[in-house]
KEMARTOR-466155 format. One record per atom (N, C-alpha, C): residue number from 0; residue in one letter; atom name; z, y, x. Coordinates in Angstrom, 3 decimals, decimal comma. Layout:
<mitors>
MITOR   i aa at        Z        Y        X
MITOR NUM  A CA        Z        Y        X
...
</mitors>
This chain:
<mitors>
MITOR   i aa at        Z        Y        X
MITOR   0  M  N   34,169    7,036   -5,626
MITOR   0  M CA   35,128    7,330   -6,883
MITOR   0  M  C   34,414    6,972   -7,698
MITOR   1  I  N   35,192    6,667   -8,778
MITOR   1  I CA   34,450    6,062  -10,023
MITOR   1  I  C   35,435    6,956  -11,232
MITOR   2  N  N   34,712    7,507  -12,057
MITOR   2  N CA   35,541    8,600  -13,043
MITOR   2  N  C   36,435    9,423  -12,244
MITOR   3  G  N   36,289    9,922  -10,916
MITOR   3  G CA   37,084   10,851  -10,061
MITOR   3  G  C   38,385   10,166   -9,806
MITOR   4  V  N   38,280    8,525   -9,778
MITOR   4  V CA   39,414    7,981   -9,093
MITOR   4  V  C   38,784    7,073   -7,803
MITOR   5  F  N   39,589    7,525   -6,704
MITOR   5  F CA   39,430    6,538   -5,546
MITOR   5  F  C   39,277    5,137   -5,808
MITOR   6  M  N   38,324    4,509   -5,433
MITOR   6  M CA   38,339    2,996   -5,221
MITOR   6  M  C   37,880    2,230   -3,791
MITOR   7  N  N   38,706    1,732   -3,415
MITOR   7  N CA   38,596    0,959   -2,023
MITOR   7  N  C   37,136    0,177   -2,396
MITOR   8  T  N   36,469    0,034   -1,274
MITOR   8  T CA   35,051   -0,778   -1,120
MITOR   8  T  C   35,211   -1,289    0,323
MITOR   9  E  N   34,316   -2,799    0,171
MITOR   9  E CA   34,514   -3,476    1,308
MITOR   9  E  C   33,016   -3,270    2,025
MITOR  10  E  N   32,206   -2,683    1,596
MITOR  10  E CA   30,794   -2,599    2,111
MITOR  10  E  C   30,333   -1,214    2,229
MITOR  11  G  N   29,439   -0,903    3,319
MITOR  11  G CA   28,719    0,296    3,392
MITOR  11  G  C   29,625    1,427    4,055
MITOR  12  A  N   29,258    2,551    4,316
MITOR  12  A CA   29,995    3,528    4,867
MITOR  12  A  C   29,979    4,738    3,709
MITOR  13  P  N   31,197    5,390    3,785
MITOR  13  P CA   30,979    6,636    2,834
MITOR  13  P  C   30,220    7,484    2,810
MITOR  14  Q  N   29,457    8,005    1,932
MITOR  14  Q CA   28,661    8,820    2,173
MITOR  14  Q  C   29,055   10,321    2,355
MITOR  15  G  N   28,908   11,033    3,050
MITOR  15  G CA   29,200   12,284    3,753
MITOR  15  G  C   30,141   11,945    4,474
MITOR  16  G  N   30,605   11,092    4,933
MITOR  16  G CA   31,420   10,817    5,845
MITOR  16  G  C   31,124   11,103    7,356
MITOR  17  P  N   31,983   11,210    8,363
MITOR  17  P CA   31,344   11,546    9,657
MITOR  17  P  C   30,408   10,554   10,305
MITOR  18  L  N   30,672    9,159    9,878
MITOR  18  L CA   30,140    8,120   10,607
MITOR  18  L  C   28,609    7,706    9,976
MITOR  19  S  N   28,382    8,290    8,826
MITOR  19  S CA   27,203    7,968    8,041
MITOR  19  S  C   26,072    8,257    8,641
MITOR  20  P  N   25,982    9,807    9,096
MITOR  20  P CA   24,504   10,065    9,806
MITOR  20  P  C   24,399    9,133   11,230
MITOR  21  L  N   25,547    8,668   11,819
MITOR  21  L CA   25,278    8,044   13,108
MITOR  21  L  C   24,705    6,541   12,527
MITOR  22  L  N   25,172    6,129   11,744
MITOR  22  L CA   24,852    4,658   11,054
MITOR  22  L  C   23,393    4,515   10,730
MITOR  23  S  N   23,180    5,536    9,962
MITOR  23  S CA   21,895    5,838    9,395
MITOR  23  S  C   20,719    5,754   10,721
MITOR  24  N  N   21,210    6,488   11,483
MITOR  24  N CA   20,276    6,776   12,615
MITOR  24  N  C   20,177    5,433   13,339
MITOR  25  V  N   21,198    4,553   13,476
MITOR  25  V CA   21,302    3,012   14,153
MITOR  25  V  C   20,220    2,357   13,495
MITOR  26  M  N   20,478    2,337   12,039
MITOR  26  M CA   19,829    1,452   11,029
MITOR  26  M  C   18,400    1,718   10,981
MITOR  27  L  N   17,832    3,094   10,982
MITOR  27  L CA   16,605    3,489   11,101
MITOR  27  L  C   15,984    3,757   12,091
MITOR  28  N  N   16,323    3,220   13,299
MITOR  28  N CA   15,613    3,530   14,581
MITOR  28  N  C   14,393    2,701   14,374
MITOR  29  E  N   14,337    1,305   13,926
MITOR  29  E CA   13,199    0,615   13,866
MITOR  29  E  C   12,044    1,085   12,732
MITOR  30  L  N   12,580    2,119   11,813
MITOR  30  L CA   11,774    2,890   10,807
MITOR  30  L  C   11,107    3,874   12,050
MITOR  31  D  N   11,630    4,388   12,868
MITOR  31  D CA   10,873    5,453   13,765
MITOR  31  D  C    9,780    4,575   14,560
MITOR  32  V  N   10,320    3,343   15,176
MITOR  32  V CA    9,431    2,704   15,773
MITOR  32  V  C    8,147    2,438   15,236
MITOR  33  E  N    8,384    1,991   13,836
MITOR  33  E CA    7,145    1,438   12,733
MITOR  33  E  C    6,342    2,689   12,406
MITOR  34  L  N    6,862    3,920   12,529
MITOR  34  L CA    5,961    4,896   11,944
MITOR  34  L  C    5,213    5,560   13,303
MITOR  35  T  N    5,747    5,402   14,647
MITOR  35  T CA    5,233    5,664   15,587
MITOR  35  T  C    4,173    4,853   16,048
MITOR  36  K  N    4,232    3,632   15,884
MITOR  36  K CA    3,228    2,398   15,976
MITOR  36  K  C    2,366    2,879   14,993
MITOR  37  R  N    2,211    3,308   13,868
MITOR  37  R CA    1,373    3,487   12,715
MITOR  37  R  C    0,561    4,736   13,387
MITOR  38  G  N    1,074    5,646   14,099
MITOR  38  G CA    0,356    6,749   14,575
MITOR  38  G  C    0,775    8,052   13,434
MITOR  39  L  N    1,957    7,557   12,741
MITOR  39  L CA    2,248    8,846   11,713
MITOR  39  L  C    2,905   10,072   12,336
MITOR  40  N  N    2,663   11,310   11,736
MITOR  40  N CA    3,442   12,247   12,357
MITOR  40  N  C    4,632   12,324   11,217
MITOR  41  F  N    5,908   12,434   11,840
MITOR  41  F CA    7,246   12,462   11,079
MITOR  41  F  C    8,375   13,086   11,368
MITOR  42  C  N    9,491   13,400   10,771
MITOR  42  C CA   10,527   14,038   10,942
MITOR  42  C  C   11,606   13,248   10,433
MITOR  43  R  N   12,543   12,926   11,024
MITOR  43  R CA   13,790   11,982   10,348
MITOR  43  R  C   15,160   12,443   10,974
MITOR  44  Y  N   16,107   12,746   10,088
MITOR  44  Y CA   17,493   13,020   10,290
MITOR  44  Y  C   18,201   12,296    9,332
MITOR  45  A  N   19,201   11,345   10,165
MITOR  45  A CA   19,981   10,353    9,457
MITOR  45  A  C   18,966    9,523    8,291
MITOR  46  D  N   19,275    9,564    7,014
MITOR  46  D CA   18,546    9,072    6,101
MITOR  46  D  C   17,355    9,759    5,512
MITOR  47  D  N   17,252   11,105    5,850
MITOR  47  D CA   16,015   11,853    5,319
MITOR  47  D  C   15,105   11,672    6,098
MITOR  48  A  N   13,581   11,661    5,770
MITOR  48  A CA   12,585   11,770    6,311
MITOR  48  A  C   11,549   12,465    5,592
MITOR  49  N  N   10,571   12,770    6,495
MITOR  49  N CA    9,482   13,589    6,108
MITOR  49  N  C    8,294   12,994    6,952
MITOR  50  I  N    7,207   12,607    6,009
MITOR  50  I CA    6,026   11,826    6,665
MITOR  50  I  C    4,685   12,700    6,404
MITOR  51  Y  N    3,980   13,126    7,433
MITOR  51  Y CA    3,030   14,030    7,173
MITOR  51  Y  C    1,625   13,248    7,581
MITOR  52  V  N    0,756   13,511    6,240
MITOR  52  V CA   -0,638   12,751    6,359
MITOR  52  V  C   -1,416   14,032    5,850
MITOR  53  K  N   -2,688   13,569    5,794
MITOR  53  K CA   -3,822   14,496    5,293
MITOR  53  K  C   -4,142   14,726    3,798
MITOR  54  S  N   -3,821   13,647    3,042
MITOR  54  S CA   -4,239   13,707    1,648
MITOR  54  S  C   -3,227   13,027    0,781
MITOR  55  E  N   -3,488   13,357   -0,404
MITOR  55  E CA   -2,344   12,581   -1,457
MITOR  55  E  C   -2,644   11,167   -1,405
MITOR  56  K  N   -3,826   10,689   -1,372
MITOR  56  K CA   -4,003    9,367   -1,333
MITOR  56  K  C   -3,496    8,528   -0,382
MITOR  57  S  N   -3,452    9,428    0,990
MITOR  57  S CA   -2,946    8,867    1,911
MITOR  57  S  C   -1,423    8,781    1,672
MITOR  58  A  N   -0,865    9,628    1,130
MITOR  58  A CA    0,467    9,790    1,108
MITOR  58  A  C    1,013    8,818    0,180
MITOR  59  N  N    0,484    8,321   -0,994
MITOR  59  N CA    0,761    7,348   -1,962
MITOR  59  N  C    0,595    5,908   -0,898
MITOR  60  R  N   -0,289    5,905   -0,147
MITOR  60  R CA   -0,528    4,686    0,192
MITOR  60  R  C    0,626    4,243    1,388
MITOR  61  V  N    0,883    5,428    2,219
MITOR  61  V CA    1,995    5,220    3,090
MITOR  61  V  C    3,543    5,151    2,466
MITOR  62  M  N    3,444    6,008    1,226
MITOR  62  M CA    4,919    5,759    0,639
MITOR  62  M  C    5,002    4,391    0,134
MITOR  63  K  N    3,844    3,828   -0,354
MITOR  63  K CA    4,306    2,194   -0,907
MITOR  63  K  C    4,435    1,285    0,201
MITOR  64  S  N    3,645    1,413    1,462
MITOR  64  S CA    3,695    0,492    2,558
MITOR  64  S  C    5,109    0,549    3,123
MITOR  65  I  N    5,516    2,015    3,513
MITOR  65  I CA    6,950    2,359    4,056
MITOR  65  I  C    8,138    1,899    3,236
MITOR  66  T  N    7,878    2,083    2,311
MITOR  66  T CA    8,944    1,623    1,128
MITOR  66  T  C    9,224    0,129    1,194
MITOR  67  R  N    8,005   -0,622    1,246
MITOR  67  R CA    8,097   -2,104    1,342
MITOR  67  R  C    8,638   -2,626    2,687
MITOR  68  F  N    8,358   -1,605    3,760
MITOR  68  F CA    9,049   -2,263    5,061
MITOR  68  F  C   10,439   -1,989    5,124
MITOR  69  I  N   10,891   -0,666    4,761
MITOR  69  I CA   12,420   -0,447    4,702
MITOR  69  I  C   13,105   -1,393    3,728
MITOR  70  E  N   12,571   -1,801    2,858
MITOR  70  E CA   12,988   -2,637    1,856
MITOR  70  E  C   13,150   -4,325    2,235
MITOR  71  E  N   11,957   -4,810    2,725
MITOR  71  E CA   12,066   -6,253    2,963
MITOR  71  E  C   12,097   -6,373    4,330
MITOR  72  K  N   11,750   -5,596    5,340
MITOR  72  K CA   11,890   -5,749    6,898
MITOR  72  K  C   13,272   -5,529    7,275
MITOR  73  L  N   13,908   -3,998    6,628
MITOR  73  L CA   15,287   -3,587    6,937
MITOR  73  L  C   16,222   -4,148    6,092
MITOR  74  K  N   15,703   -4,570    4,914
MITOR  74  K CA   16,801   -4,868    3,727
MITOR  74  K  C   17,864   -3,858    3,631
MITOR  75  L  N   17,055   -2,736    3,224
MITOR  75  L CA   17,726   -1,530    2,725
MITOR  75  L  C   17,188   -1,134    1,232
MITOR  76  K  N   17,857   -0,361    0,599
MITOR  76  K CA   17,394   -0,052   -0,523
MITOR  76  K  C   16,804    1,555   -0,688
MITOR  77  V  N   15,922    1,785   -1,120
MITOR  77  V CA   15,249    3,009   -1,179
MITOR  77  V  C   15,493    3,476   -2,616
MITOR  78  N  N   15,988    4,620   -2,548
MITOR  78  N CA   16,180    5,547   -4,027
MITOR  78  N  C   15,050    6,273   -4,381
MITOR  79  K  N   14,248    5,349   -5,194
MITOR  79  K CA   12,888    5,948   -5,516
MITOR  79  K  C   13,016    7,144   -6,286
MITOR  80  E  N   14,097    7,596   -6,891
MITOR  80  E CA   14,351    8,998   -7,465
MITOR  80  E  C   14,150    9,948   -6,925
MITOR  81  K  N   14,863    9,967   -5,477
MITOR  81  K CA   14,682   11,155   -4,581
MITOR  81  K  C   13,454   11,193   -3,737
MITOR  82  C  N   12,729    9,995   -3,888
MITOR  82  C CA   11,592    9,959   -3,059
MITOR  82  C  C   10,115   10,676   -3,912
MITOR  83  T  N    9,349   11,616   -2,965
MITOR  83  T CA    8,334   12,365   -3,584
MITOR  83  T  C    7,238   12,427   -2,666
MITOR  84  V  N    5,896   12,300   -3,118
MITOR  84  V CA    4,785   12,724   -2,528
MITOR  84  V  C    4,301   13,865   -2,570
</mitors>
């Protein structure tokens, strides 16, 4: 919707739609594999994820490297305004 008016779109899945969580899980399966390979503890549902590390320094390093992985390897956009350490 733009200014309260519905607009057709040719790409993506509607946010909040019933297909959105399923598509997120399919697209982010590679992220699960990568986090497991790195030995990180994490919890993810659809496009929401928590990654657990021992220090703030580690958290900042992981945030940077995982954001790079998502954007460069998976070709997805990370909303940095919603991401926190």
